[in-house]
PDBQT receptor file of N, H, CA, C and O in Angstrom, charges set to zero:
ATOM      1  N   MET A   1      32.272   7.524   6.548  1.00  0.00    +0.000 N 
ATOM      2  CA  MET A   1      33.196   8.494   6.019  1.00  0.00    +0.000 C 
ATOM      3  C   MET A   1      34.632   8.000   6.084  1.00  0.00    +0.000 C 
ATOM      4  O   MET A   1      35.542   8.713   5.661  1.00  0.00    +0.000 OA
ATOM      5  N   ALA A   2      34.850   6.837   6.585  1.00  0.00    +0.000 N 
ATOM      6  H   ALA A   2      34.111   6.258   6.928  1.00  0.00    +0.000 HD
ATOM      7  CA  ALA A   2      36.205   6.334   6.719  1.00  0.00    +0.000 C 
ATOM      8  C   ALA A   2      36.838   6.056   5.365  1.00  0.00    +0.000 C 
ATOM      9  O   ALA A   2      38.063   6.067   5.245  1.00  0.00    +0.000 OA
ATOM     10  N   TYR A   3      36.025   5.809   4.347  1.00  0.00    +0.000 N 
ATOM     11  H   TYR A   3      35.030   5.801   4.445  1.00  0.00    +0.000 HD
ATOM     12  CA  TYR A   3      36.566   5.492   3.033  1.00  0.00    +0.000 C 
ATOM     13  C   TYR A   3      36.800   6.743   2.194  1.00  0.00    +0.000 C 
ATOM     14  O   TYR A   3      37.312   6.639   1.079  1.00  0.00    +0.000 OA
ATOM     15  N   LEU A   4      36.440   7.920   2.698  1.00  0.00    +0.000 N 
ATOM     16  H   LEU A   4      36.024   8.004   3.603  1.00  0.00    +0.000 HD
ATOM     17  CA  LEU A   4      36.633   9.162   1.950  1.00  0.00    +0.000 C 
ATOM     18  C   LEU A   4      38.034   9.704   2.202  1.00  0.00    +0.000 C 
ATOM     19  O   LEU A   4      38.587   9.520   3.287  1.00  0.00    +0.000 OA
ATOM     20  N   PRO A   5      38.608  10.371   1.208  1.00  0.00    +0.000 N 
ATOM     21  CA  PRO A   5      39.928  10.982   1.424  1.00  0.00    +0.000 C 
ATOM     22  C   PRO A   5      39.813  12.139   2.419  1.00  0.00    +0.000 C 
ATOM     23  O   PRO A   5      38.755  12.757   2.540  1.00  0.00    +0.000 OA
ATOM     24  N   PHE A   6      40.891  12.423   3.119  1.00  0.00    +0.000 N 
ATOM     25  H   PHE A   6      41.750  11.920   3.020  1.00  0.00    +0.000 HD
ATOM     26  CA  PHE A   6      40.864  13.423   4.181  1.00  0.00    +0.000 C 
ATOM     27  C   PHE A   6      40.754  14.855   3.645  1.00  0.00    +0.000 C 
ATOM     28  O   PHE A   6      40.443  15.757   4.423  1.00  0.00    +0.000 OA
ATOM     29  N   TYR A   7      40.990  15.097   2.383  1.00  0.00    +0.000 N 
ATOM     30  H   TYR A   7      41.243  14.364   1.751  1.00  0.00    +0.000 HD
ATOM     31  CA  TYR A   7      40.974  16.446   1.827  1.00  0.00    +0.000 C 
ATOM     32  C   TYR A   7      39.636  16.811   1.185  1.00  0.00    +0.000 C 
ATOM     33  O   TYR A   7      39.563  17.809   0.468  1.00  0.00    +0.000 OA
ATOM     34  N   LEU A   8      38.598  16.048   1.416  1.00  0.00    +0.000 N 
ATOM     35  H   LEU A   8      38.658  15.238   1.998  1.00  0.00    +0.000 HD
ATOM     36  CA  LEU A   8      37.284  16.322   0.853  1.00  0.00    +0.000 C 
ATOM     37  C   LEU A   8      36.619  17.456   1.639  1.00  0.00    +0.000 C 
ATOM     38  O   LEU A   8      36.474  17.376   2.858  1.00  0.00    +0.000 OA
ATOM     39  N   THR A   9      36.225  18.494   0.935  1.00  0.00    +0.000 N 
ATOM     40  H   THR A   9      36.342  18.559  -0.056  1.00  0.00    +0.000 HD
ATOM     41  CA  THR A   9      35.599  19.638   1.596  1.00  0.00    +0.000 C 
ATOM     42  C   THR A   9      34.127  19.322   1.888  1.00  0.00    +0.000 C 
ATOM     43  O   THR A   9      33.565  18.409   1.284  1.00  0.00    +0.000 OA
ATOM     44  N   PRO A  10      33.508  20.054   2.792  1.00  0.00    +0.000 N 
ATOM     45  CA  PRO A  10      32.094  19.810   3.091  1.00  0.00    +0.000 C 
ATOM     46  C   PRO A  10      31.182  19.981   1.868  1.00  0.00    +0.000 C 
ATOM     47  O   PRO A  10      30.204  19.248   1.718  1.00  0.00    +0.000 OA
ATOM     48  N   GLU A  11      31.495  20.939   1.004  1.00  0.00    +0.000 N 
ATOM     49  H   GLU A  11      32.289  21.534   1.126  1.00  0.00    +0.000 HD
ATOM     50  CA  GLU A  11      30.692  21.140  -0.198  1.00  0.00    +0.000 C 
ATOM     51  C   GLU A  11      30.817  19.945  -1.148  1.00  0.00    +0.000 C 
ATOM     52  O   GLU A  11      29.827  19.483  -1.714  1.00  0.00    +0.000 OA
ATOM     53  N   GLU A  12      32.044  19.456  -1.312  1.00  0.00    +0.000 N 
ATOM     54  H   GLU A  12      32.848  19.831  -0.852  1.00  0.00    +0.000 HD
ATOM     55  CA  GLU A  12      32.258  18.288  -2.165  1.00  0.00    +0.000 C 
ATOM     56  C   GLU A  12      31.578  17.059  -1.573  1.00  0.00    +0.000 C 
ATOM     57  O   GLU A  12      31.058  16.216  -2.304  1.00  0.00    +0.000 OA
ATOM     58  N   PHE A  13      31.586  16.960  -0.233  1.00  0.00    +0.000 N 
ATOM     59  H   PHE A  13      32.008  17.644   0.361  1.00  0.00    +0.000 HD
ATOM     60  CA  PHE A  13      30.936  15.826   0.403  1.00  0.00    +0.000 C 
ATOM     61  C   PHE A  13      29.426  15.858   0.165  1.00  0.00    +0.000 C 
ATOM     62  O   PHE A  13      28.826  14.808  -0.066  1.00  0.00    +0.000 OA
ATOM     63  N   GLU A  14      28.798  17.036   0.217  1.00  0.00    +0.000 N 
ATOM     64  H   GLU A  14      29.285  17.889   0.405  1.00  0.00    +0.000 HD
ATOM     65  CA  GLU A  14      27.359  17.146  -0.037  1.00  0.00    +0.000 C 
ATOM     66  C   GLU A  14      27.022  16.709  -1.460  1.00  0.00    +0.000 C 
ATOM     67  O   GLU A  14      26.022  16.027  -1.681  1.00  0.00    +0.000 OA
ATOM     68  N   VAL A  15      27.854  17.099  -2.421  1.00  0.00    +0.000 N 
ATOM     69  H   VAL A  15      28.667  17.653  -2.241  1.00  0.00    +0.000 HD
ATOM     70  CA  VAL A  15      27.637  16.687  -3.806  1.00  0.00    +0.000 C 
ATOM     71  C   VAL A  15      27.825  15.173  -3.938  1.00  0.00    +0.000 C 
ATOM     72  O   VAL A  15      27.032  14.495  -4.591  1.00  0.00    +0.000 OA
ATOM     73  N   PHE A  16      28.872  14.658  -3.314  1.00  0.00    +0.000 N 
ATOM     74  H   PHE A  16      29.516  15.209  -2.783  1.00  0.00    +0.000 HD
ATOM     75  CA  PHE A  16      29.129  13.217  -3.347  1.00  0.00    +0.000 C 
ATOM     76  C   PHE A  16      27.979  12.444  -2.712  1.00  0.00    +0.000 C 
ATOM     77  O   PHE A  16      27.552  11.416  -3.236  1.00  0.00    +0.000 OA
ATOM     78  N   GLN A  17      27.477  12.942  -1.579  1.00  0.00    +0.000 N 
ATOM     79  H   GLN A  17      27.823  13.777  -1.153  1.00  0.00    +0.000 HD
ATOM     80  CA  GLN A  17      26.387  12.265  -0.885  1.00  0.00    +0.000 C 
ATOM     81  C   GLN A  17      25.110  12.286  -1.721  1.00  0.00    +0.000 C 
ATOM     82  O   GLN A  17      24.400  11.282  -1.782  1.00  0.00    +0.000 OA
ATOM     83  N   ALA A  18      24.807  13.415  -2.366  1.00  0.00    +0.000 N 
ATOM     84  H   ALA A  18      25.384  14.230  -2.317  1.00  0.00    +0.000 HD
ATOM     85  CA  ALA A  18      23.613  13.502  -3.211  1.00  0.00    +0.000 C 
ATOM     86  C   ALA A  18      23.708  12.536  -4.387  1.00  0.00    +0.000 C 
ATOM     87  O   ALA A  18      22.730  11.864  -4.717  1.00  0.00    +0.000 OA
ATOM     88  N   ASP A  19      24.873  12.460  -5.019  1.00  0.00    +0.000 N 
ATOM     89  H   ASP A  19      25.667  13.005  -4.751  1.00  0.00    +0.000 HD
ATOM     90  CA  ASP A  19      25.063  11.514  -6.128  1.00  0.00    +0.000 C 
ATOM     91  C   ASP A  19      24.930  10.069  -5.659  1.00  0.00    +0.000 C 
ATOM     92  O   ASP A  19      24.354   9.232  -6.355  1.00  0.00    +0.000 OA
ATOM     93  N   HIS A  20      25.462   9.787  -4.487  1.00  0.00    +0.000 N 
ATOM     94  H   HIS A  20      25.930  10.467  -3.922  1.00  0.00    +0.000 HD
ATOM     95  CA  HIS A  20      25.384   8.430  -3.942  1.00  0.00    +0.000 C 
ATOM     96  C   HIS A  20      23.935   8.057  -3.623  1.00  0.00    +0.000 C 
ATOM     97  O   HIS A  20      23.521   6.925  -3.870  1.00  0.00    +0.000 OA
ATOM     98  N   GLU A  21      23.156   9.006  -3.072  1.00  0.00    +0.000 N 
ATOM     99  H   GLU A  21      23.492   9.926  -2.871  1.00  0.00    +0.000 HD
ATOM    100  CA  GLU A  21      21.746   8.743  -2.792  1.00  0.00    +0.000 C 
ATOM    101  C   GLU A  21      20.958   8.510  -4.078  1.00  0.00    +0.000 C 
ATOM    102  O   GLU A  21      20.086   7.642  -4.118  1.00  0.00    +0.000 OA
ATOM    103  N   LYS A  22      21.255   9.277  -5.133  1.00  0.00    +0.000 N 
ATOM    104  H   LYS A  22      21.964   9.982  -5.101  1.00  0.00    +0.000 HD
ATOM    105  CA  LYS A  22      20.593   9.064  -6.420  1.00  0.00    +0.000 C 
ATOM    106  C   LYS A  22      20.896   7.675  -6.966  1.00  0.00    +0.000 C 
ATOM    107  O   LYS A  22      20.017   7.003  -7.508  1.00  0.00    +0.000 OA
ATOM    108  N   GLN A  23      22.148   7.253  -6.817  1.00  0.00    +0.000 N 
ATOM    109  H   GLN A  23      22.862   7.799  -6.378  1.00  0.00    +0.000 HD
ATOM    110  CA  GLN A  23      22.554   5.938  -7.306  1.00  0.00    +0.000 C 
ATOM    111  C   GLN A  23      21.820   4.835  -6.547  1.00  0.00    +0.000 C 
ATOM    112  O   GLN A  23      21.385   3.854  -7.150  1.00  0.00    +0.000 OA
ATOM    113  N   ILE A  24      21.682   4.985  -5.251  1.00  0.00    +0.000 N 
ATOM    114  H   ILE A  24      22.035   5.782  -4.761  1.00  0.00    +0.000 HD
ATOM    115  CA  ILE A  24      20.990   3.976  -4.450  1.00  0.00    +0.000 C 
ATOM    116  C   ILE A  24      19.506   3.947  -4.796  1.00  0.00    +0.000 C 
ATOM    117  O   ILE A  24      18.929   2.872  -4.958  1.00  0.00    +0.000 OA
ATOM    118  N   LYS A  25      18.876   5.133  -4.913  1.00  0.00    +0.000 N 
ATOM    119  H   LYS A  25      19.344   6.006  -4.782  1.00  0.00    +0.000 HD
ATOM    120  CA  LYS A  25      17.445   5.198  -5.198  1.00  0.00    +0.000 C 
ATOM    121  C   LYS A  25      17.097   4.716  -6.605  1.00  0.00    +0.000 C 
ATOM    122  O   LYS A  25      15.963   4.304  -6.853  1.00  0.00    +0.000 OA
ATOM    123  N   SER A  26      18.035   4.761  -7.505  1.00  0.00    +0.000 N 
ATOM    124  H   SER A  26      18.956   5.095  -7.304  1.00  0.00    +0.000 HD
ATOM    125  CA  SER A  26      17.757   4.289  -8.859  1.00  0.00    +0.000 C 
ATOM    126  C   SER A  26      17.943   2.783  -8.989  1.00  0.00    +0.000 C 
ATOM    127  O   SER A  26      17.747   2.225 -10.068  1.00  0.00    +0.000 OA
ATOM    128  N   GLY A  27      18.319   2.122  -7.898  1.00  0.00    +0.000 N 
ATOM    129  H   GLY A  27      18.478   2.576  -7.021  1.00  0.00    +0.000 HD
ATOM    130  CA  GLY A  27      18.520   0.681  -7.922  1.00  0.00    +0.000 C 
ATOM    131  C   GLY A  27      17.213  -0.064  -8.132  1.00  0.00    +0.000 C 
ATOM    132  O   GLY A  27      16.126   0.485  -7.950  1.00  0.00    +0.000 OA
ATOM    133  N   GLU A  28      17.343  -1.320  -8.515  1.00  0.00    +0.000 N 
ATOM    134  H   GLU A  28      18.226  -1.766  -8.662  1.00  0.00    +0.000 HD
ATOM    135  CA  GLU A  28      16.176  -2.141  -8.861  1.00  0.00    +0.000 C 
ATOM    136  C   GLU A  28      15.377  -2.550  -7.626  1.00  0.00    +0.000 C 
ATOM    137  O   GLU A  28      14.148  -2.607  -7.684  1.00  0.00    +0.000 OA
ATOM    138  N   HIS A  29      16.036  -2.831  -6.532  1.00  0.00    +0.000 N 
ATOM    139  H   HIS A  29      17.034  -2.785  -6.485  1.00  0.00    +0.000 HD
ATOM    140  CA  HIS A  29      15.366  -3.355  -5.349  1.00  0.00    +0.000 C 
ATOM    141  C   HIS A  29      15.245  -2.305  -4.251  1.00  0.00    +0.000 C 
ATOM    142  O   HIS A  29      15.384  -2.630  -3.072  1.00  0.00    +0.000 OA
ATOM    143  N   PHE A  30      14.993  -1.064  -4.613  1.00  0.00    +0.000 N 
ATOM    144  H   PHE A  30      14.880  -0.799  -5.571  1.00  0.00    +0.000 HD
ATOM    145  CA  PHE A  30      14.875   0.015  -3.640  1.00  0.00    +0.000 C 
ATOM    146  C   PHE A  30      13.407   0.294  -3.363  1.00  0.00    +0.000 C 
ATOM    147  O   PHE A  30      12.628   0.491  -4.295  1.00  0.00    +0.000 OA
ATOM    148  N   HIS A  31      13.022   0.314  -2.098  1.00  0.00    +0.000 N 
ATOM    149  H   HIS A  31      13.655   0.154  -1.340  1.00  0.00    +0.000 HD
ATOM    150  CA  HIS A  31      11.658   0.641  -1.691  1.00  0.00    +0.000 C 
ATOM    151  C   HIS A  31      11.732   1.759  -0.651  1.00  0.00    +0.000 C 
ATOM    152  O   HIS A  31      12.512   1.680   0.298  1.00  0.00    +0.000 OA
ATOM    153  N   GLU A  32      10.934   2.777  -0.829  1.00  0.00    +0.000 N 
ATOM    154  H   GLU A  32      10.300   2.842  -1.599  1.00  0.00    +0.000 HD
ATOM    155  CA  GLU A  32      10.919   3.899   0.105  1.00  0.00    +0.000 C 
ATOM    156  C   GLU A  32       9.610   3.873   0.879  1.00  0.00    +0.000 C 
ATOM    157  O   GLU A  32       8.529   3.812   0.294  1.00  0.00    +0.000 OA
ATOM    158  N   TRP A  33       9.720   3.920   2.194  1.00  0.00    +0.000 N 
ATOM    159  H   TRP A  33      10.598   3.969   2.670  1.00  0.00    +0.000 HD
ATOM    160  CA  TRP A  33       8.556   3.850   3.064  1.00  0.00    +0.000 C 
ATOM    161  C   TRP A  33       8.368   5.181   3.759  1.00  0.00    +0.000 C 
ATOM    162  O   TRP A  33       9.325   5.917   3.997  1.00  0.00    +0.000 OA
ATOM    163  N   SER A  34       7.128   5.479   4.081  1.00  0.00    +0.000 N 
ATOM    164  H   SER A  34       6.349   4.881   3.888  1.00  0.00    +0.000 HD
ATOM    165  CA  SER A  34       6.834   6.658   4.887  1.00  0.00    +0.000 C 
ATOM    166  C   SER A  34       5.668   6.342   5.802  1.00  0.00    +0.000 C 
ATOM    167  O   SER A  34       4.856   5.466   5.503  1.00  0.00    +0.000 OA
ATOM    168  N   SER A  35       5.584   7.045   6.903  1.00  0.00    +0.000 N 
ATOM    169  H   SER A  35       6.243   7.756   7.145  1.00  0.00    +0.000 HD
ATOM    170  CA  SER A  35       4.477   6.845   7.834  1.00  0.00    +0.000 C 
ATOM    171  C   SER A  35       4.008   8.196   8.334  1.00  0.00    +0.000 C 
ATOM    172  O   SER A  35       4.792   9.133   8.484  1.00  0.00    +0.000 OA
ATOM    173  N   ASN A  36       2.732   8.272   8.584  1.00  0.00    +0.000 N 
ATOM    174  H   ASN A  36       2.095   7.510   8.462  1.00  0.00    +0.000 HD
ATOM    175  CA  ASN A  36       2.146   9.489   9.121  1.00  0.00    +0.000 C 
ATOM    176  C   ASN A  36       1.556   9.173  10.485  1.00  0.00    +0.000 C 
ATOM    177  O   ASN A  36       0.670   8.328  10.606  1.00  0.00    +0.000 OA
ATOM    178  N   ASN A  37       2.044   9.843  11.496  1.00  0.00    +0.000 N 
ATOM    179  H   ASN A  37       2.764  10.530  11.398  1.00  0.00    +0.000 HD
ATOM    180  CA  ASN A  37       1.526   9.650  12.843  1.00  0.00    +0.000 C 
ATOM    181  C   ASN A  37       0.464  10.708  13.092  1.00  0.00    +0.000 C 
ATOM    182  O   ASN A  37       0.763  11.897  13.207  1.00  0.00    +0.000 OA
ATOM    183  N   ILE A  38      -0.772  10.258  13.172  1.00  0.00    +0.000 N 
ATOM    184  H   ILE A  38      -1.015   9.292  13.078  1.00  0.00    +0.000 HD
ATOM    185  CA  ILE A  38      -1.886  11.176  13.357  1.00  0.00    +0.000 C 
ATOM    186  C   ILE A  38      -2.455  10.944  14.745  1.00  0.00    +0.000 C 
ATOM    187  O   ILE A  38      -2.848   9.832  15.095  1.00  0.00    +0.000 OA
ATOM    188  N   GLU A  39      -2.492  11.997  15.516  1.00  0.00    +0.000 N 
ATOM    189  H   GLU A  39      -2.173  12.901  15.231  1.00  0.00    +0.000 HD
ATOM    190  CA  GLU A  39      -3.066  11.884  16.855  1.00  0.00    +0.000 C 
ATOM    191  C   GLU A  39      -4.562  12.143  16.773  1.00  0.00    +0.000 C 
ATOM    192  O   GLU A  39      -4.999  13.176  16.265  1.00  0.00    +0.000 OA
ATOM    193  N   GLU A  40      -5.335  11.202  17.276  1.00  0.00    +0.000 N 
ATOM    194  H   GLU A  40      -4.980  10.363  17.689  1.00  0.00    +0.000 HD
ATOM    195  CA  GLU A  40      -6.774  11.372  17.295  1.00  0.00    +0.000 C 
ATOM    196  C   GLU A  40      -7.201  11.948  18.640  1.00  0.00    +0.000 C 
ATOM    197  O   GLU A  40      -6.563  11.703  19.664  1.00  0.00    +0.000 OA
ATOM    198  N   ILE A  41      -8.281  12.711  18.624  1.00  0.00    +0.000 N 
ATOM    199  H   ILE A  41      -8.799  12.910  17.792  1.00  0.00    +0.000 HD
ATOM    200  CA  ILE A  41      -8.757  13.328  19.850  1.00  0.00    +0.000 C 
ATOM    201  C   ILE A  41      -9.283  12.258  20.809  1.00  0.00    +0.000 C 
ATOM    202  O   ILE A  41      -8.966  12.272  21.998  1.00  0.00    +0.000 OA
ATOM    203  N   ASN A  42     -10.087  11.333  20.284  1.00  0.00    +0.000 N 
ATOM    204  H   ASN A  42     -10.344  11.321  19.318  1.00  0.00    +0.000 HD
ATOM    205  CA  ASN A  42     -10.654  10.275  21.097  1.00  0.00    +0.000 C 
ATOM    206  C   ASN A  42     -10.025   8.953  20.686  1.00  0.00    +0.000 C 
ATOM    207  O   ASN A  42     -10.230   8.496  19.561  1.00  0.00    +0.000 OA
ATOM    208  N   ARG A  43      -9.271   8.341  21.570  1.00  0.00    +0.000 N 
ATOM    209  H   ARG A  43      -9.105   8.713  22.484  1.00  0.00    +0.000 HD
ATOM    210  CA  ARG A  43      -8.579   7.106  21.216  1.00  0.00    +0.000 C 
ATOM    211  C   ARG A  43      -9.515   5.917  21.123  1.00  0.00    +0.000 C 
ATOM    212  O   ARG A  43      -9.145   4.885  20.563  1.00  0.00    +0.000 OA
ATOM    213  N   TYR A  44     -10.708   6.037  21.653  1.00  0.00    +0.000 N 
ATOM    214  H   TYR A  44     -11.009   6.875  22.108  1.00  0.00    +0.000 HD
ATOM    215  CA  TYR A  44     -11.687   4.958  21.590  1.00  0.00    +0.000 C 
ATOM    216  C   TYR A  44     -12.775   5.216  20.556  1.00  0.00    +0.000 C 
ATOM    217  O   TYR A  44     -13.823   4.571  20.601  1.00  0.00    +0.000 OA
ATOM    218  N   GLY A  45     -12.558   6.128  19.641  1.00  0.00    +0.000 N 
ATOM    219  H   GLY A  45     -11.707   6.652  19.605  1.00  0.00    +0.000 HD
ATOM    220  CA  GLY A  45     -13.565   6.471  18.648  1.00  0.00    +0.000 C 
ATOM    221  C   GLY A  45     -13.943   5.304  17.761  1.00  0.00    +0.000 C 
ATOM    222  O   GLY A  45     -15.127   5.093  17.498  1.00  0.00    +0.000 OA
ATOM    223  N   ALA A  46     -12.977   4.544  17.297  1.00  0.00    +0.000 N 
ATOM    224  H   ALA A  46     -12.015   4.715  17.511  1.00  0.00    +0.000 HD
ATOM    225  CA  ALA A  46     -13.264   3.398  16.422  1.00  0.00    +0.000 C 
ATOM    226  C   ALA A  46     -14.032   2.325  17.184  1.00  0.00    +0.000 C 
ATOM    227  O   ALA A  46     -14.929   1.693  16.626  1.00  0.00    +0.000 OA
ATOM    228  N   LEU A  47     -13.689   2.114  18.449  1.00  0.00    +0.000 N 
ATOM    229  H   LEU A  47     -12.960   2.628  18.902  1.00  0.00    +0.000 HD
ATOM    230  CA  LEU A  47     -14.390   1.123  19.264  1.00  0.00    +0.000 C 
ATOM    231  C   LEU A  47     -15.845   1.548  19.498  1.00  0.00    +0.000 C 
ATOM    232  O   LEU A  47     -16.763   0.734  19.394  1.00  0.00    +0.000 OA
ATOM    233  N   GLN A  48     -16.038   2.807  19.807  1.00  0.00    +0.000 N 
ATOM    234  H   GLN A  48     -15.293   3.469  19.891  1.00  0.00    +0.000 HD
ATOM    235  CA  GLN A  48     -17.399   3.307  20.015  1.00  0.00    +0.000 C 
ATOM    236  C   GLN A  48     -18.221   3.196  18.739  1.00  0.00    +0.000 C 
ATOM    237  O   GLN A  48     -19.390   2.813  18.786  1.00  0.00    +0.000 OA
ATOM    238  N   PHE A  49     -17.632   3.524  17.621  1.00  0.00    +0.000 N 
ATOM    239  H   PHE A  49     -16.682   3.836  17.583  1.00  0.00    +0.000 HD
ATOM    240  CA  PHE A  49     -18.350   3.423  16.347  1.00  0.00    +0.000 C 
ATOM    241  C   PHE A  49     -18.747   1.984  16.046  1.00  0.00    +0.000 C 
ATOM    242  O   PHE A  49     -19.870   1.724  15.614  1.00  0.00    +0.000 OA
ATOM    243  N   SER A  50     -17.829   1.047  16.275  1.00  0.00    +0.000 N 
ATOM    244  H   SER A  50     -16.917   1.258  16.626  1.00  0.00    +0.000 HD
ATOM    245  CA  SER A  50     -18.147  -0.347  15.974  1.00  0.00    +0.000 C 
ATOM    246  C   SER A  50     -19.198  -0.887  16.940  1.00  0.00    +0.000 C 
ATOM    247  O   SER A  50     -20.060  -1.661  16.521  1.00  0.00    +0.000 OA
ATOM    248  N   LEU A  51     -19.157  -0.507  18.219  1.00  0.00    +0.000 N 
ATOM    249  H   LEU A  51     -18.457   0.122  18.558  1.00  0.00    +0.000 HD
ATOM    250  CA  LEU A  51     -20.173  -0.954  19.169  1.00  0.00    +0.000 C 
ATOM    251  C   LEU A  51     -21.542  -0.398  18.831  1.00  0.00    +0.000 C 
ATOM    252  O   LEU A  51     -22.537  -1.122  18.861  1.00  0.00    +0.000 OA
ATOM    253  N   LEU A  52     -21.594   0.887  18.508  1.00  0.00    +0.000 N 
ATOM    254  H   LEU A  52     -20.785   1.475  18.483  1.00  0.00    +0.000 HD
ATOM    255  CA  LEU A  52     -22.875   1.496  18.164  1.00  0.00    +0.000 C 
ATOM    256  C   LEU A  52     -23.448   0.918  16.877  1.00  0.00    +0.000 C 
ATOM    257  O   LEU A  52     -24.653   0.692  16.768  1.00  0.00    +0.000 OA
ATOM    258  N   SER A  53     -22.575   0.683  15.905  1.00  0.00    +0.000 N 
ATOM    259  H   SER A  53     -21.596   0.866  15.994  1.00  0.00    +0.000 HD
ATOM    260  CA  SER A  53     -23.075   0.142  14.638  1.00  0.00    +0.000 C 
ATOM    261  C   SER A  53     -23.519  -1.315  14.781  1.00  0.00    +0.000 C 
ATOM    262  O   SER A  53     -24.355  -1.778  14.006  1.00  0.00    +0.000 OA
ATOM    263  N   SER A  54     -22.979  -2.040  15.750  1.00  0.00    +0.000 N 
ATOM    264  H   SER A  54     -22.299  -1.665  16.379  1.00  0.00    +0.000 HD
ATOM    265  CA  SER A  54     -23.416  -3.428  15.955  1.00  0.00    +0.000 C 
ATOM    266  C   SER A  54     -24.656  -3.488  16.842  1.00  0.00    +0.000 C 
ATOM    267  O   SER A  54     -25.404  -4.463  16.766  1.00  0.00    +0.000 OA
ATOM    268  N   LEU A  55     -24.900  -2.484  17.679  1.00  0.00    +0.000 N 
ATOM    269  H   LEU A  55     -24.293  -1.692  17.741  1.00  0.00    +0.000 HD
ATOM    270  CA  LEU A  55     -26.089  -2.477  18.551  1.00  0.00    +0.000 C 
ATOM    271  C   LEU A  55     -27.350  -2.070  17.786  1.00  0.00    +0.000 C 
ATOM    272  O   LEU A  55     -28.446  -2.518  18.124  1.00  0.00    +0.000 OA
ATOM    273  N   ILE A  56     -27.211  -1.247  16.786  1.00  0.00    +0.000 N 
ATOM    274  H   ILE A  56     -26.321  -0.883  16.512  1.00  0.00    +0.000 HD
ATOM    275  CA  ILE A  56     -28.392  -0.785  16.043  1.00  0.00    +0.000 C 
ATOM    276  C   ILE A  56     -29.119  -1.947  15.365  1.00  0.00    +0.000 C 
ATOM    277  O   ILE A  56     -30.343  -2.014  15.486  1.00  0.00    +0.000 OA
ATOM    278  N   PRO A  57     -28.455  -2.863  14.662  1.00  0.00    +0.000 N 
ATOM    279  CA  PRO A  57     -29.177  -3.988  14.061  1.00  0.00    +0.000 C 
ATOM    280  C   PRO A  57     -29.745  -4.958  15.119  1.00  0.00    +0.000 C 
ATOM    281  O   PRO A  57     -30.765  -5.608  14.892  1.00  0.00    +0.000 OA
ATOM    282  N   ALA A  58     -29.081  -5.038  16.248  1.00  0.00    +0.000 N 
ATOM    283  H   ALA A  58     -28.252  -4.510  16.432  1.00  0.00    +0.000 HD
ATOM    284  CA  ALA A  58     -29.538  -5.962  17.286  1.00  0.00    +0.000 C 
ATOM    285  C   ALA A  58     -30.803  -5.418  17.910  1.00  0.00    +0.000 C 
ATOM    286  O   ALA A  58     -31.363  -6.039  18.813  1.00  0.00    +0.000 OA
TER     287      ALA A  58
């Protein structure tokens, strides 16, 4: 915010920020990432499944 004039109101800043975000997102080399943190009930479920599935053919 150091480059903004001191008389910018909060409403004007929100509009300026939204326009600036649109400009950045419309760029050619922009990638947006997201992640979902899912808590599983049993943390060893995948290990148990792989062990059981490998023991059955044996």
